[in-house]
Structures are given as structure tokens and as C-alpha cells.
C-alpha positions as CSV (number, residue, x, y, z in Angstrom):
1,M,0.0,0.0,0.0
2,V,2.9,2.4,0.7
3,K,4.4,1.7,-2.7
4,N,1.0,2.6,-4.4
5,K,0.9,5.9,-2.6
6,I,4.4,6.8,-3.6
7,N,3.8,5.8,-7.2
8,E,0.6,7.9,-7.3
9,E,2.4,10.9,-5.9
10,L,5.2,10.5,-8.5
11,E,2.7,10.3,-11.3
12,E,0.9,13.5,-10.2
13,E,3.9,15.8,-10.0
14,P,4.9,15.9,-13.7
15,E,1.4,16.7,-14.7
16,E,1.3,19.7,-12.4
17,E,4.6,21.0,-13.9
18,L,3.2,20.8,-17.4
19,E,0.0,22.7,-16.4
20,K,2.2,25.5,-14.9
21,E,4.1,26.0,-18.2
22,E,1.1,26.1,-20.5
23,P,-0.7,29.1,-19.0
24,K,2.5,31.2,-19.2
25,E,2.7,30.5,-22.9
26,R,-1.0,31.3,-23.3
27,E,-0.7,34.6,-21.5
28,L,2.1,35.6,-23.9
29,E,0.0,34.6,-26.9
30,E,-3.2,36.5,-25.7
31,G,-1.5,39.9,-25.5
32,V,0.4,39.6,-28.8
33,V,-0.4,42.5,-31.2
34,E,2.2,41.8,-33.8
35,E,4.5,38.8,-34.5
36,R,7.3,38.6,-37.0
37,F,10.0,36.1,-37.9
38,Y,13.6,37.2,-38.6
39,T,16.8,35.6,-39.6
40,I,19.5,37.7,-38.0
41,P,23.0,37.5,-39.5
42,L,25.7,37.4,-36.8
43,R,28.7,37.2,-39.0
44,R,29.9,40.6,-37.8
45,A,30.4,39.1,-34.3
46,W,33.2,37.0,-35.8
47,I,35.2,40.1,-36.6
48,A,35.5,40.8,-32.8
49,P,38.3,39.3,-30.7
50,V,37.8,35.6,-29.8
51,K,36.8,36.3,-26.2
52,K,34.2,38.9,-27.1
53,R,32.2,37.2,-29.9
54,S,29.2,35.9,-28.0
55,P,28.6,39.2,-26.1
56,R,28.9,41.0,-29.4
57,A,26.4,38.6,-31.0
58,I,23.9,39.5,-28.3
59,K,24.5,43.2,-28.9
60,I,23.9,42.6,-32.6
61,I,20.6,40.9,-31.9
62,K,19.5,43.8,-29.7
63,T,20.4,46.5,-32.2
64,F,18.7,44.5,-35.0
65,M,15.5,44.2,-33.1
66,N,15.6,47.9,-32.0
67,K,16.0,48.9,-35.7
68,H,13.3,46.7,-37.1
69,M,10.6,46.6,-34.3
70,K,11.2,49.9,-32.5
71,P,10.1,48.6,-29.1
72,E,9.3,50.5,-25.9
73,E,11.2,47.8,-24.1
74,L,13.1,44.7,-25.5
75,V,13.2,41.3,-23.8
76,L,15.4,38.4,-25.0
77,D,14.1,35.0,-24.0
78,T,16.5,32.7,-22.3
79,E,16.4,30.2,-25.2
80,V,17.9,32.9,-27.5
81,N,20.7,33.6,-25.0
82,E,21.4,29.9,-24.6
83,E,21.5,29.3,-28.3
84,V,24.1,32.1,-28.8
85,W,26.2,30.8,-25.9
86,R,25.7,27.1,-26.7
87,R,29.2,26.7,-28.1
88,G,30.9,29.1,-25.8
89,I,32.2,32.6,-26.0
90,E,34.5,31.9,-29.0
91,K,32.0,30.4,-31.5
92,P,28.6,32.0,-31.7
93,P,26.3,30.9,-34.5
94,R,26.7,32.6,-37.9
95,K,23.0,33.4,-38.0
96,I,19.9,32.9,-35.8
97,R,16.2,32.5,-36.5
98,V,14.0,34.3,-34.1
99,R,10.3,35.2,-33.5
100,A,9.6,38.7,-32.2
101,A,6.2,39.3,-30.5
102,R,5.0,42.8,-29.6
103,D,2.4,43.0,-26.8
104,T,-0.2,45.7,-26.2
105,E,2.2,47.8,-24.1
106,G,4.8,48.0,-26.8
107,V,7.2,45.4,-25.2
108,V,8.9,43.2,-27.8
109,T,9.9,39.7,-26.6
110,V,12.3,37.8,-28.8
111,F,11.9,34.0,-28.8
112,L,13.9,31.4,-30.6
113,A,11.9,30.3,-33.7
114,K,10.9,26.6,-33.5
115,E,12.2,24.4,-36.3
116,D,9.3,22.6,-38.0
């Protein structure tokens, strides 16, 4: 009987975690006014010294989004940051595909575009 209770508790926990993640994504989707997909070239980051390439790639992404979306505030999703830093400071990607979503307050959030 003790084993059954433990198994039931273990089975219930992952479902609760999934339910917590879904409403967050729904909240972001409800307030979206405009959504655009961009492929941002990061080749200029490779001109920088080896130990400054990934930080420069992040700056390039921010300047690109400021130029194209003209946001009140810009927010980069953690997935975008992790993708740039995935191979370390010396080797950022040559280009990155992102999805930019503007909400009703003018805040632009940059997400990593999902590969279909």
C-alpha cells in the first residue's frame, strides 16, 4: 500500500509541472499584437576578438530588433541567449532565426523560432 501511494504521488507531480508551463505561454499569446520572424545575421560578431564574440552577437541581436521593431522595451528569451552561448564565448552561430512578438504595451519579446 505504501508503494502505491508513492507511485501515485510521483505520477501526479509531472502533470502539475506541465500545467504550470502552458498558462504562461497562453498569457504571452493572448497579449500579442504583432508577431514577426527574422533571420539575424551574426557574421559581424566573428570580426571581434575571440573572447568577445558571443557578447557582441547578443548586442547585434538587440540592435537589429531595435532597428526593425522599434520597441518601448526589449526582452530576450533565455532560449535565445542559450543558443548564442551554446558553443561558448568563442564560437557563436553565424545566424539565428527568431520570433519577435509585440504586446499591447509595446514590449517586444524575442523568442527562438521553433524548427518545424
